[in-house]
N, C-alpha and C positions, 0 to 999 in steps of 0.2 A: 632603892627599890624604884624609884620612878623611872629610871632608865631602862628597867627592864620591861615596863606596861606595854610600849608600842611593839617589843618583839612578842609579846605574849599576844597582844591585840593581832598581830600579822600572823601567828600561828591559828588562832581561832576562824581568822576571815578566810584563811588558806583551806581550811576544813570546809568552811560554807561553799566557798567557791567550788570546790571538787564536787559537793553535793549538788549544789544547783548545776552544775555542768551536765553531769550525768542526768540528773533528771530532766533537763532541757532537751536533751539528745534524743531521749524517750519519747517525750510528748510532741515534739515534732516529727519524729518518726512514725507516729501515729496520726499525725495530724489531721488526717482525711477523714477520720470518723469522729472527731470531737464535736462535742455539743457546745452551745454557744457561752456557757460558764466555762466550760474546761478552756476556751480562747481567753478567756478573762483569767484564769489561772496562769496561764503560759505568758502573759503579758506581766502579771506580777512577778513570776519567777525570774522573766527576764529583765526586769527593773530591778530584782533583788541581786540578780547576778552582776549589773552594771553597778550598783551601788557599793559592792562587795569588791570589785576589782578597783574602784575608784578610793575606798579604803584602805586597800593593801598598798596602794601607791602612796596615799596620804601619811600611814605609818611608816612604810619604808623611807620617806623624805623626812620624818622626824629622827629615825634612827640615824642616818648619814647626814653628816654635818656639812658647812658650807654650800647651801644648795640656793637657787635661784630664788629671790622672795616672790618674784611673779608667779611661778610654777607652782610654789608651795600655796599661794593664794586661790590660784584657779583651781588647784586639784583639791582643795578643802571646800571652797565657795561649792563647786559641782558636788562633791559627796554628801554635803548638806542639802542640796537641792534634790538629788538622787533619793535621799534620805525621807523626805517629804512626799516624793512621787511613790514611794514604795508604799506608804501608809493610803495614799490616795487610792492605789490600786489595790490594795488590800480591801478597803471599802467598797470600791466598785466591784471587785468579785464578789463579796458576801452580798450584796444588792441584788446582782444577776442571778448568784446560786439560788438566793432563798425566795426570790419572787417566783410566781407560776409561770408568768409569760416568759422568766429568764431575759428580762430587759431593764435598761436603768433609766429612770423617767428623768425629766427635765429638772424636777425639785430636787431630786438625790444628786445630780450633778452639780448644782448650786452648791448644796450644803458640804459636799465634797470639796470644792474650790476654795471655801471662804478661809479654813485655818492655814492651808497652805500659801494662801494669796497673801493674808496678814504677815506671815514670817518672811514669805519672800521679798515683800517690799520694806520691811524693816531691814532685811540682809541687803538691800538694794541700796539705801540710802547710808553713806559713809558714817556718819556719826552714831546711828544706832548699830551699824553692823558691827562697828569696833567694840560695842558692850556686848556683843553675840560671841565675836571671836575675832583675833586679829594676827597679822604676821610682822613680826618686828622688821628692822633693816637687816640684820643677820639670818631671814628667813625662816625663823623661830616661830611656830604657830602656839598659840595661846588662847584658853577662852575668856569671856569676859563676864561682868557682872550678870547680863541676861542670858547666860548660857543655858538655862532652863527651859525658854521658849521653845527651842527646838523638840526637847523632850516632851513638854507640855503638849505641844501639836500632836505629837504621835499619841500620848496617852488619850487625848481628845478625839482622833481615830479610831482608837481601839474601842471606847466607849461608844461611838457611833455604830462600829460594827456589832458590837453587844447587844445595842437596841435593836439593830435589825434584826439580829438573828431570835431576839425575843419576839419582835411584830410579826415574825413569819414563823412560829415556831409550830403552827400546824400544819404549814406546807411542809417544814423539815422531816416531822414525824421522828422516824428513830436516829435522825442525823441531828437533832436540836441538841442532846446533850453533849455529844462529840465536839460540835462547833462552838458552843458557850465554854465547854471545858477549854477548850485549847486556846480561844481568845482571852480568857481571863487569867490563864497560867502566861501567856504573852503579854500581856498587859502588866503582870507583876515584874517581870523581868525589864520590860521598857520603864517602867518606874525607877529602876533600880539605875536607869541613866541621868538621875537626878544627883547621885553620888560624886559625878563628875570625873569617872576613872574612864580611861580607854577600854579597860578589861570588862566593866557594866555593859558599856555599848556593844563590845564585841560578843559578849554571852547573849545580850537580846537579840542580835542578829542571826547567832546559831540557834536560837530557840525557834525564831521566826522561821527558818530553813528547815528545820527540822518538822515543825509544825505542817511546810508547805508538802513536805513528803507525805505525812499520813494523810493531808486533803486529797493529794493526788492518787493516792492508793485507793481511796473511798470513793471519790469521783469517777475514777477508771471504773470500778467496780461498778458503781450506780449507771455509769454510761453503757457497760456492758450488759445490765440486767435490762436497761431501758430498750436497747437495741435488741436484746433478745425476745423481749414483749413484744415490744412492734414488730418484729417478724412472726410474732405467733397471733397477732390480731389482726382480723379483717378491717382495713383502713374504712371502707362503706358502712358496713353495717355495726361494727365494734364488737363482734363477738370473735371467739377464738377460730383460726384457721387449720389446716389439716396440719401444720407444722405444730402447733399449740395442741393438737389432737397426738401427735406422735408423742409429744413429750409428756403428755397426761396418761399414756398408756399404762404406765408402771401403776397409777394409782386406783386403775380399775380392777388389777387382778385380785384373785382370793374374794371377791364381791358378786353378789346378787344383782343382776343389772337387769334394767327395763331401757331399752334402746329404739329411738324411734328415727326414721328417715323419712325427710319430708321434701317435695318442693312445691313451686308456686304453680297454681294451674295456669294453663294456658298464657305462660308468661313471655314466650317466643312473639305469639301474635300482638300481646299487649305491647311489647317493645316495638313492634313493627307498625302498629297504630299510632302510639303516642311520642315515640321516641326513646331513647336510652336514658335522658334526664328523669322521666318520669317512672321508667324500670328501675332505675336506681333508688328514686323515692319507695317504690315498693319493698324493695328489699331491705331498705333500710327500715322502713316501719316493721317489716316482719322480724327482722334482727332484733328490733328493740322490744317487740312483745317476746319473742323467744328467750331473750337474755333477761329479762324482768322475772319470768318464770323458772328457767332453769341455771340463772347464773353462769358459772364459768364452765359448766359442762355442757354449753351449747356453741356449735360448730358450725361454721359455714363450709362445706364441704366443696364447693365449686360450683360457679354460674347460679343457680336458684335454688340449689341443693342445701339442706340443712339437717345435721345431726343432733339429737338430744341422747344424753346419757344419764340414767337415774338410777341411784342406788337405794331409795327408800322404800316404805311397803307400797304394794301395788296400788292400794286405795288413793294414795297421794299421786301418783303416776295419772290414774285416771281422773283426777279432779284437775289436775294441772293441764292435762291434754285437753279436756272439755274445755277448760278456761281459754287456752291458746286458741282453739279452734273458733272460739265465741269472738274473741277480741280481733282475730285475724279478718273474720267475716263483717266487722264494723269499720274496716280501713277505710278511709275516703281519701283520694287522691286529687288535688287540685285540678282542674281543666280535664277530669276524664270521668266518664259516667261508667265505666267498670267495677262491677263487685270484685273484691279479693278473696281467694280462698285457697287452702293449701290441702295435699293429699300426702298423708303418713302411712308408712308401713312400719310394723314395729315387730321386736322378738324380746322373749324374756329368758334368762337363764344363768347359770352361775358359771362365772370366767376363771378358771383357775390360773390362766397364763395369757399371753400375747395371742397366742392363736385362737383361743375361745372368744376373746374380745373380738377380733377380726371375723369370726364366723357369725358371733352375734349382728354385727354391722351387715354383713353381707346377706343375712337372714333377712333384716330389717329392709334392705334395698330390694331383695326379693316381692318381700311383702309389697312394697309400694309399688312395685312393677305390675303385681297382680292388680293392686286396688286400682292402678291407670288403665289397665285391660278392661276392669268392669265397669269403668265409669270414673271422671274425677270426682273433687272435693269428697273422698272418702279417707276413711283410715282401716287400713288393713291389718290383723295381727296373727300371731302364730299360736298353735293349741299349746305350745308350751308356757302360753302366758295365762293358762287358767288359774285361778288362785284357789288354796285349800280353804277348807271351813268357811263356806260361802263368802269367800273373799272376791272382792270384783277383779276380774281379769282384764277387760279391753275397752277402750273409747272406741265408739266408730263414730265418723261423722257422715250422714246422709248428704246426698246432694242438695243444693241450696232450694231448688225449686221443690223438691220432697220435702225437706226440713219444715218450710213454710206451711205445707199443708199439715204435716203431724202437730206443729205446734198451736193449730186451729181447730184439731179434731180430738177426741178421746182414745185415738188409735193407740193400742198397747199390743204387743206381740211375744208369747213365749211359744219356745221351740224346744221340744226333746228329742236329744240325740246321744248315741253311743258312740263316743269319739276316742280313739285310742283306747277300746274297751272299758271306758270310764263313762259312767252316765251323767250326762251334763245338760243342764238346761240354759238355754240363751235367751235373755230377757231383753227385749226392745221396749225402750220408753222415752220418748221426747228426744229423739237424736241419739240416744247413749245406749249401746249394746253392752250387756253385762253379761259375764260368764259365772256359772256357780256350779260347784260340784255337788250333784244332788241326785236322788235318783226320782221316777216317776210319781211315786206317791208323795214326795217330799216337795214337788214340785206342785201340786195339785194344792196342798196344804197350805203351801205359800201364796198360791193365787187367792185361794178362799179366805185367807187371812187378810186381804186388803191392803198389804204392805207394798204391793207394787203401783206406780204411779199411774195415774190415767187409766186404770183397767176399768172399762165400762161394763157393767153385768152383763149385757147383750154379748160381751165379747167372748166370757168364761167357757160357755159351752163349745163356741167355735174353736177356742183354743184346745179345749180338751179334744174335742174331735182331729184336731191338727196333730196334737202328740203323736196319736196312734198311726199317723201317716208319715212320720218321720224317722222311721229305721234304716234307711238306706240314705247315707251321705251324699250320693250321687244325685239323688231325688231331685225334682224341681217342684216346688210348691205353689200354687197360685192361691192367694187369699184374697176375697172379697170383702171390702168393708163400707158400711153405708154411713157417710158423713151427718152431722147434724143439720148440715144445710140439704140434705136429700139427694146431693151429688154421691155417685158411687165410683170407687175408685180400685183399680185395679194393682196390686203390687206382686211384682214375682220374687220370690227369694230362692237364691241358688247355694247351694252348699260345695264347695270343692276342696278335696282333699289332695296333699302333693307330699311326696317325699323328698326333701333337697339333698344335696351332694353329700353333704356332711351327716344324713341320717336323720335331720331334725325334722320331726312332722309338724307341718304348718297347716291349719285350717281358716281359708278365707270364707267368709260370709257376708256377703255384699247385697244389698237391695239395690237392684240395676234398674229398675224400671216402675213407674208409676204414672198410669195414663188415666184419663179420665173416660169412664165407658159412656 
């Protein structure tokens, strides 16, 4: 039976040879697109391939009689060294794969060298080498009393790999169980090498090759996902880009959406004055704020333009927009004196399909354009954004110099309009504009209830008189308000009604000037 063991070993190793040859061809064919840990896996596969070739030759020499003793010795010695290098490469691959930076530090390199170095020294000394393996004068290869040293070194490497996997289990996430299970499985087959048969050694080699195939599959999938994600994420701001938006389009269908489209005010002049490095800092800071509030549905549309998509209740959208505007206003760029602000346009509607989503985005873009025409540092919205049952419909940002005046005064405005045959109250308070579906009497009750923030008593009569003059949406209204400081300011409120190309009615109500009189 022992005579057939080398034959069985050749059969197993030829199978491994074919698997690794096919795998290497595929890996090298797409080498251009590999990550650093993929190169480490290719190195492992190449070393396994070399070890398999040497193993096949060594087993063949055991079958054929009357071979040269030196040839048998060199072949088997090289096979043992290659065997150790396979496990060094295995350890190296998992260190690089598991670590977040995909590098192998010096400490890990030193650890990887110790077991193999010890075995190599023992094989280099003739007296100890003959205790591991020897070739007699007839060219017959035999194992000695210390034959277990090479197998034990392999077991040590597998144990070290398992420790690395456990150490970086958080970084591996879903890959943790797969990596741990495969290495424990391989370790059991490596342990069978202590039985001292060529068959057990060959089966462990086959198992490792099959495990490498599995890892190659998952790593290629992981690399493709990473490349795809990198292609869908803007490198500067960290938010998703237009490729990411196209990939997410399907998830927005059959949903009620709030869409905001915005850009950084006077960004070109800021770039010209302070340079593109400072401009990049502005975009990065704005992107960070938008991503913190809108997460994966925040997109850099191009240049300084950002797109926000939200599918939760309008009250949440209003709160988030107000928070975003305040946080952007607090951005401080080193070595600059400019304040940062953004103008947003938004739309709201139910998107049944891709065309509806595109239509809403185009509507938000049109609202942004209208806001820019009426003055920057604004938020403009559509009539379709009006909420039901006293729901908040939209958030407006006033020009910064105006907002500073509002925050110091008790100014609050209520305007009653008929919009699209619906009685609508527009309440402005502390820089926030809110739309409510209510008739005139309900608005008066609302004002008298004191629920509107910062409504001074002396303003109520002015508001009541104002309501009667706002029947025509094209009408311009001038409101004079006396501040507590004694200064009088004039504010012009202009409403504009527009029908978009797709029939969507839009109302833009912007406060365009605030002059001291």
